[in-house]
C-alpha positions in Angstrom: 47.6 -134.6 -74.5 49.4 -131.4 -75.4 45.3 -131.1 -77.2 43.7 -131.9 -73.8 45.7 -129.7 -71.8 45.7 -126.6 -74.0 41.7 -127.2 -73.5 41.9 -127.8 -69.8 44.2 -124.0 -69.4 41.6 -122.1 -71.9 39.2 -123.5 -69.7 40.6 -122.6 -66.5 41.7 -118.9 -68.2 37.2 -118.5 -68.3 36.9 -120.2 -65.2 39.0 -116.8 -64.5 38.3 -114.0 -65.7 34.4 -114.9 -64.9 35.7 -114.7 -61.6 37.4 -111.8 -61.6 35.1 -109.5 -63.6 32.4 -111.0 -60.9 34.6 -109.3 -58.7 35.6 -106.4 -60.4 32.3 -105.4 -60.4 31.0 -106.1 -57.2 33.9 -103.7 -55.6 32.5 -100.8 -58.3 29.3 -102.2 -56.7 30.2 -101.0 -53.2 32.4 -98.7 -54.2 29.0 -96.7 -55.3 26.9 -96.9 -52.7 29.6 -96.2 -50.8 31.0 -93.1 -52.4 26.5 -92.3 -52.3 26.6 -93.1 -48.5 28.9 -90.2 -48.1 28.1 -87.4 -50.1 24.2 -88.4 -48.5 25.8 -89.3 -45.2 27.3 -85.0 -45.2 24.1 -83.5 -46.6 21.7 -84.8 -43.6 24.4 -84.4 -40.9 25.8 -80.9 -41.8 22.8 -79.5 -42.6 19.9 -82.2 -40.0 22.4 -81.5 -37.1 21.4 -77.5 -36.6 17.0 -78.2 -36.9 17.4 -81.2 -35.1 20.3 -81.7 -31.9 18.8 -77.8 -30.1 15.4 -79.5 -30.0 16.1 -83.3 -29.2 18.7 -82.1 -26.5 18.5 -78.4 -25.8 19.9 -77.7 -22.5 23.3 -79.5 -23.8 23.1 -77.4 -26.5 23.6 -74.5 -24.0 25.9 -75.8 -21.8 28.3 -76.3 -24.4 28.1 -80.4 -24.2 27.2 -80.5 -27.5 27.2 -77.9 -30.6 23.5 -76.3 -32.1 25.6 -76.3 -36.1 27.7 -79.4 -37.3 31.0 -78.2 -38.7 31.7 -79.3 -42.3 35.2 -80.7 -40.7 32.9 -82.7 -38.5 30.1 -83.7 -40.9 33.2 -85.0 -42.8 34.2 -86.9 -40.4 30.5 -88.4 -39.8 30.0 -89.0 -43.3 33.4 -91.1 -43.7 31.9 -92.9 -40.5 28.8 -94.0 -42.3 30.1 -94.5 -45.6 33.2 -97.2 -44.3 30.2 -99.0 -42.1 27.4 -99.6 -45.2 30.6 -101.1 -47.3 31.2 -103.5 -44.5 27.9 -105.5 -45.1 27.8 -105.5 -48.7 30.7 -106.7 -48.7 31.1 -109.7 -46.2 27.6 -110.6 -48.1 29.9 -111.1 -50.6 32.3 -112.7 -49.2 29.8 -115.5 -47.2 28.4 -116.0 -50.6 32.0 -117.3 -52.2 32.7 -119.5 -49.1 29.2 -121.4 -49.1 
């Protein structure tokens, strides 16, 4: 009786270990994806903004409604927003996979 209990406990431990490993791997992949998205977004916002926005909205730039050159702080804030939003999709898809 005690031997079967030990075997069941070992099987449960193995299942839990597999789930934890899968969760850590998924979490790490999502974190790496978010960091890469943040860095790329930061560079794109900072350098592409000054190139594109004045051409698309010359009147708004002249009137001061839109800045022609984005500050690093503003680019940082936009990059954080994009990075956080990019982390939602894989996290949600993984959460729904586990439910089904």
